[in-house]
N, C-alpha and C positions, 0 to 999 in steps of 0.2 A: 570403498563403500558402499557400507549395506544398503538394503531397499529402507528401514527404518529411519538411518541417519541421513539418508538425502529427503526423508520425507519432514524429517526434523529442522533440515539445514533449510529446505524449501518454505518452508513455513516461519522460519525467523527469518528471510530475505523479506519475503513477503510483507511482515507484521513489522519489521526496523522501524518504517515511518510513522509509526505510531508513538514511537519511540521521540523521535525528533520534534512531533505535535505535540507529545504533552513536555517536553521538554521548553518550548517556547511558550507555554501557558504557565508552567513555573515559572519562567521568569518574570512573567507579568501577574503573577499572583493571584492567578484567574482559577476557577474550581470545575471540576467534575465529578460530578454527584455519583455513588454506586448504580443505582439508576441508566441513568446516561451511559456508564461503564458497558452494562450489560445491553442497552440499546445497540452503541456501536458494534460492540462483538457478536452481536447478532448478525448485523448487518453485512460485516466483515464474513464472516460465516454462510451465512444463504444465498450471498452473491456468490462467492468462493463455487462453494455446493452447485451452483446452477451454472458457471463455467463449464465445471468439470462433469456435469449431465450430457452438456453441446460439448463437451471434448468426446465425451463417450460414444455420443452422436456420428461423428466424424470419425470414430477409430471403426465402425463398421460399416463404413464404404471406402475405407483404405487396404493394401494389404497388411498383415501385421508387420513385415521386415521396413514399411516406410512410416508408419504410426512413431515408432520409439524415436526415429530417429527427426520425424516433424516437430514431434512434443521439442525434442531436444532442442531443435532452430529456433522453436519459438521462443524458450528460456532465452536463449542467446541473444538472440533478437534484442528480446525486453530489456537484458541486461544491457548491454551494447547504447541502446537509448539513455537508458538513468545513467552510465557515465558519458554519453556525450554531452547533456543537460548538466553535468556538474563543471568539468570540463571545456564547455563550448565560451569563447570571445565574450566581453561582456558585453560590446555592441550586440549581438545577437541578443546575449537576455534582455537588454532594454527592447530592442525590438520585439520578444517577446510578451511581456510584460505590457507593451501595450498592445496585442494582440489580444491577451487576452480581455482587457478592459472594455475593449471592444465586441469580445463577446458575449461579456456581461451584460451590456448594453441589448447585445442581441438577441441573445437566446433564454433571460429571464430568469427563469428559476435555474433551470438547467447551469447558467452562469454564474448563479449562486455557487453551484459546488466547484464548478471551474476556480472560482475566483478562492473560495476558499485553500484549494489546493496551492494557491500561489502563496497565500496569504492565512495561516491557520486561524488567528485570532476572530478573522472576518464572520467564524463560526457564529460566534455570540451578538448573534446580530440585534437582540437588544441591547448591548454596552450594558449588561447587569453584573457582569465579572462573572458567572456561573452558566455553564451549559448543561442545558436545559430542554424536553420536551422537542419540537420539530429540529432544535437544533442540534442534538444528539446526533436524530436522523440523520441530517444532513452531515456534519460530520465522519458519521461512521460511512456513509454514499461515497464519499471524496476518498476517504481512505480505501475503501473497497475496489478504485478504481484499477489500478494497477492487478489487483486478485482476478480480473477478468482474464485477460489474456496468460496469464501462469494459472489460472485452474484449467483451460483447456491445455496447456503443455502439459500439465501433470497427468491429467484423466488421459491425455496419449502414450507419457511414460508410465502408466500403468497403476500410477498410487488409488487408496483408495477415497474415493470421495468423503467419506463418513469421517476418515480419519484425517485426511488434508483439512478438511472443513472446522472438526473440530480444534485442531492443533491451530490451528489461525486464528479462530475467536478466542482462545484461549491465550496464547503467544501477544494477538495484537492487545487485547483486555490490560495484558500482564504491564507490557512496554510501556502503553497511555498511564498507567497508577504511577509505578516507574520512571517514567520520563517529567511527568509531574513534582514527584519529589526530587528530584534529580537536578529539576528547574530551580524548586527554593532552596536547595542547597549549594546549588555552583554556581548560583547567580551569576557571578565574573566570569565565567568559562567559558569564553566566545569562541574557543576550537572545537567545538560539538558539533559546529558546524561543517566540518574541514569532513566529517566521516559522510556525509550525502553519498557518497560514490560504494561505500560498503553493500550496500541492498543490490546494483549492478553488478558489482563482480562477482558476489554470493551465484546469482544467476548466470552468468556466465561461465562460471567454473562446472556450476551443475548443467548446463544446457552442451558444455562440451564433455563431461563425462559421459554421456547421454550418444552421444554424437555413434 
């Protein structure tokens, strides 16, 4: 696997959640203006860039032989966590939902972001059917949470911070728009939810490849 192909695959895995969120909005006939998509893309790119700089700082503290393997382990752990969330028993999912609700009450503004991760339509705070202004920032922040760990791992694997952040910004915004279009067209296709494990699987593959 070439370095460029690895970069694209990692950016694809990190950005794929944007498609499922866009698909959810499309099913509900909600709108995300291009300005809001731009804000979301900037959030994804800047947060990934920040996490990659943090990862670069860590590489200065660790031997070269350790950093690449450690970066692969980070991606492997993240991918395994995504897979676990998809395949965990229903009873555990119900417990997690209750915990998220409790966190919404306790963490205030941070709780809003956590709630958006569980229910993307909650980003539409004013119930207007359109994501605008601060709502687009909150959605962008929610979609970028996974990029924090992935960015640190990617930096340790030697990926360019600028190339990676630009790739994720472009892919996440493209997937979001594509998801909205697909949601409008395929509103009866419930099987799309079954693909939530794909990002985790891709992260595991990249992590194993780099070990």
